[in-house]
C-alpha positions in Angstrom: -3.5 -3.4 -31.8 -1.5 -3.9 -28.6 -4.7 -4.4 -26.6 -5.9 -7.1 -29.0 -2.5 -8.9 -28.7 -2.7 -8.7 -24.9 -6.3 -10.1 -25.0 -5.2 -12.9 -27.3 -2.4 -13.9 -24.9 -4.8 -13.7 -21.9 -2.8 -10.9 -20.2 -5.9 -8.9 -19.7 -8.8 -10.7 -18.0 -11.9 -9.4 -16.3 -12.3 -9.6 -12.6 -15.7 -10.8 -11.5 -17.3 -10.4 -8.1 -18.5 -13.8 -7.1 -19.8 -12.9 -3.6 -19.8 -10.3 -0.8 -19.5 -12.1 2.5 -21.2 -10.4 5.4 -19.0 -9.3 8.3 -19.6 -6.7 11.0 -16.2 -5.0 10.8 -14.6 -6.0 7.4 -15.6 -5.7 3.8 -15.2 -9.3 2.6 -15.3 -10.0 -1.1 -14.6 -13.1 -3.2 -13.6 -12.4 -6.8 -12.7 -14.7 -9.7 -9.7 -13.6 -11.8 -7.3 -15.5 -14.1 -8.6 -18.9 -13.0 -8.2 -18.0 -9.4 -10.4 -17.0 -6.6 -9.2 -13.9 -4.7 -10.6 -13.4 -1.2 -10.2 -9.7 -0.2 -10.5 -8.5 3.3 -10.7 -4.7 3.7 -10.6 -2.5 6.7 -10.4 1.3 6.3 -7.5 2.0 4.0 -5.9 -1.4 4.3 -6.6 -4.6 2.3 -5.5 -8.2 2.4 -5.7 -10.7 -0.5 -5.7 -14.5 -0.5 -5.5 -16.3 -3.8 -6.3 -19.9 -4.6 -6.8 -21.7 -7.9 -10.4 -22.2 -8.9 -9.7 -25.9 -9.3 -8.9 -26.1 -5.6 -12.3 -24.9 -4.4 -15.3 -27.2 -5.2 -17.8 -25.4 -3.0 -17.8 -21.6 -2.4 -20.2 -22.0 0.5 -17.8 -24.4 2.2 -15.0 -21.8 1.9 -17.3 -19.2 3.4 -18.1 -21.5 6.3 -14.4 -22.0 7.0 -13.9 -18.2 7.5 -13.8 -18.6 11.3 -13.6 -16.0 14.1 -9.9 -17.1 14.5 -9.2 -16.3 10.8 -10.8 -12.9 11.1 -9.0 -12.2 14.4 -5.7 -13.0 12.7 -6.6 -10.7 9.9 -7.3 -7.9 12.4 -3.9 -8.4 14.0 -2.3 -8.2 10.5 -4.2 -5.0 9.8 -2.9 -3.5 13.1 0.7 -4.5 12.1 0.2 -3.1 8.6 -1.0 0.2 10.0 2.0 0.4 12.4 4.5 -0.2 9.6 2.8 2.3 7.4 2.8 5.0 10.1 6.5 4.3 10.8 7.2 4.8 7.2 5.3 8.0 7.0 6.7 9.5 10.3 9.9 11.0 8.9 8.0 12.4 5.9 5.5 14.4 7.9 6.0 18.1 8.6 5.3 19.3 12.1 
């Protein structure tokens, strides 16, 4: 009964894989979910997400073409900072 109510109110929607974008170091995926595209960049145990309304993107190929080396370089720098923050958080919790 609760599940039906949630579906009727659009609280639960299916995520659909639109495209896997080839990259030599990252797993790059474009999903569609709740009237938004979600670009996911994954490296090892870390993941970054970028969301944009479907209505803002008229051509997915154009989006893919705009994923430049500079964008991916910035993502890599973000991954390095994420890892550093995570390891700092875990440091006091580790047993020697």
